[in-house]
Structures are given as structure tokens and as C-alpha cells.
C-alpha positions as CSV (number, residue, x, y, z in Angstrom):
1,M,0.0,0.0,0.0
2,F,2.8,2.5,0.9
3,L,4.5,1.7,-2.4
4,Q,1.4,2.6,-4.3
5,S,1.3,6.0,-2.7
6,I,4.8,6.9,-3.9
7,R,4.1,5.6,-7.4
8,R,4.8,8.2,-10.1
9,G,1.8,10.2,-10.9
10,F,-0.2,9.1,-8.0
11,V,-2.5,11.9,-6.7
12,P,-4.4,11.2,-3.5
13,Q,-8.1,11.9,-3.6
14,A,-9.2,14.8,-1.5
15,S,-12.0,13.6,0.8
16,T,-15.2,15.7,0.7
17,P,-16.4,16.2,4.3
18,E,-19.8,14.7,5.1
19,P,-22.5,17.4,5.4
20,R,-23.6,18.4,8.8
21,E,-27.3,17.6,9.1
22,V,-29.6,19.9,11.1
23,R,-33.3,19.0,11.4
24,I,-35.8,21.9,11.3
25,R,-39.4,21.5,12.3
26,V,-41.8,23.8,10.6
27,R,-44.8,24.5,12.8
28,A,-46.0,28.2,12.5
29,G,-42.3,29.0,12.6
30,Y,-38.9,27.3,12.3
31,E,-37.5,25.3,15.2
32,P,-34.7,25.9,15.6
33,G,-34.9,29.4,14.3
34,T,-31.2,29.9,14.0
35,V,-28.7,27.4,12.7
36,V,-24.9,28.0,13.2
37,S,-22.5,26.4,10.7
38,R,-18.9,26.9,9.6
39,A,-17.7,28.3,6.3
40,G,-16.6,25.6,4.0
41,Q,-18.6,22.9,5.8
42,P,-21.3,21.2,3.6
43,L,-24.7,21.6,5.3
44,R,-27.9,19.6,4.9
45,L,-30.9,21.2,6.4
46,I,-33.8,18.7,6.7
47,F,-37.2,20.5,6.9
48,R,-40.3,18.8,8.2
49,R,-43.5,20.7,7.9
50,E,-45.9,19.7,10.7
51,D,-48.7,22.2,10.1
52,Q,-51.2,23.0,7.3
53,L,-50.5,26.7,7.0
54,V,-50.4,27.8,3.5
55,C,-47.4,30.2,4.1
56,T,-45.2,27.2,5.4
57,E,-45.5,25.3,2.1
58,E,-42.2,26.8,0.8
59,V,-38.9,27.8,2.2
60,V,-36.7,30.3,0.4
61,F,-32.9,31.0,0.8
62,P,-32.6,34.3,-1.2
63,F,-28.8,34.6,-0.9
64,F,-28.2,31.1,-2.1
65,G,-30.9,31.2,-4.8
66,R,-32.5,28.1,-3.4
67,S,-36.1,27.2,-2.5
68,A,-38.1,24.1,-1.8
69,T,-41.7,23.1,-1.5
70,L,-42.5,21.5,1.9
71,P,-45.3,18.9,1.7
72,A,-46.8,18.3,5.2
73,G,-45.3,15.4,7.0
74,E,-42.3,14.8,4.7
75,D,-38.7,15.3,5.3
76,V,-37.2,17.7,2.6
77,P,-33.4,18.1,2.5
78,I,-31.8,21.3,1.3
79,D,-27.9,21.0,0.7
80,L,-26.0,24.2,1.1
81,L,-22.2,25.0,1.0
82,P,-21.8,28.4,2.8
83,T,-18.3,29.7,1.8
84,E,-18.4,33.1,3.4
85,P,-19.0,34.0,7.1
86,G,-22.1,36.0,7.6
87,V,-25.8,36.0,8.7
88,Y,-28.2,34.7,6.0
89,A,-31.9,34.7,6.3
90,F,-34.4,32.1,5.2
91,T,-38.1,32.7,4.9
92,C,-41.4,31.1,4.1
93,G,-42.6,31.7,0.5
94,W,-44.7,34.7,1.7
95,G,-41.9,36.2,3.8
96,M,-44.0,36.0,7.0
97,L,-41.8,33.5,8.8
98,S,-38.1,33.7,9.0
99,G,-35.0,32.0,10.4
100,L,-31.2,32.6,10.3
101,L,-28.2,30.7,9.1
102,V,-25.2,32.1,11.0
103,V,-21.9,31.1,9.3
104,T,-18.7,31.5,11.3
105,G,-15.2,31.4,9.9
106,E,-13.4,28.2,9.1
107,D,-11.7,28.5,12.5
108,G,-15.1,28.6,14.2
109,R,-14.8,32.3,15.2
110,R,-17.7,34.6,14.6
111,F,-17.2,37.4,12.1
112,R,-17.4,41.0,13.1
């Protein structure tokens, strides 16, 4: 095995980190309402809508250009790769409900 790694032209494969999973319950709001992640860490948000309110049928991440329909009682994953520290809002399709994605620096420190 060691000899294979020093073979001419061998390039080790960079491993992609597994996404961090966060479950978000949708019930007249988002629980939790704030998700903290680190820049460069793949993130999988799994939304589960537990109400029948029309405004909770969609979740929108304006900064990331992403949205998803949330059928009642189903898990809906949304994969994001936040690369820059900051605070990013997500909302329902009507803009009535909101949550925050707080992205820290790669060292885990919060931005200023």
C-alpha cells in the first residue's frame, strides 16, 4: 500500500467532508430558528412541515438562490455550502416567517 502511494503520478483523492445535518421543524415558525455552521462545511438542512398553514408550504434561501416546497409530514433536505462568514436569512414563501443561518469562519470564530 505504501509503495502505491509513492508511485509516479499518484494523486491522493481529496476527501469531501460529510455534510452536517440539522433537522428543522416547521410549525408556525422554524424550530430551531437559528442554525450555526462553519464556512466551507457542507450543510444539509432537513425540513419537516408539521402544520397545514399555506405560508409554510415553501422555504426560500434568497442569498443562495434556493427554495423548496415542503409537503406536510415529509422530510425535505436542502444542501448548502456556505463559503463566506455572515448571517443569511431564510423565509417562508410569503416572507412572514423567517430563520437565520449564521456562518462562522473556518476556525469557528464569529465574524465582526
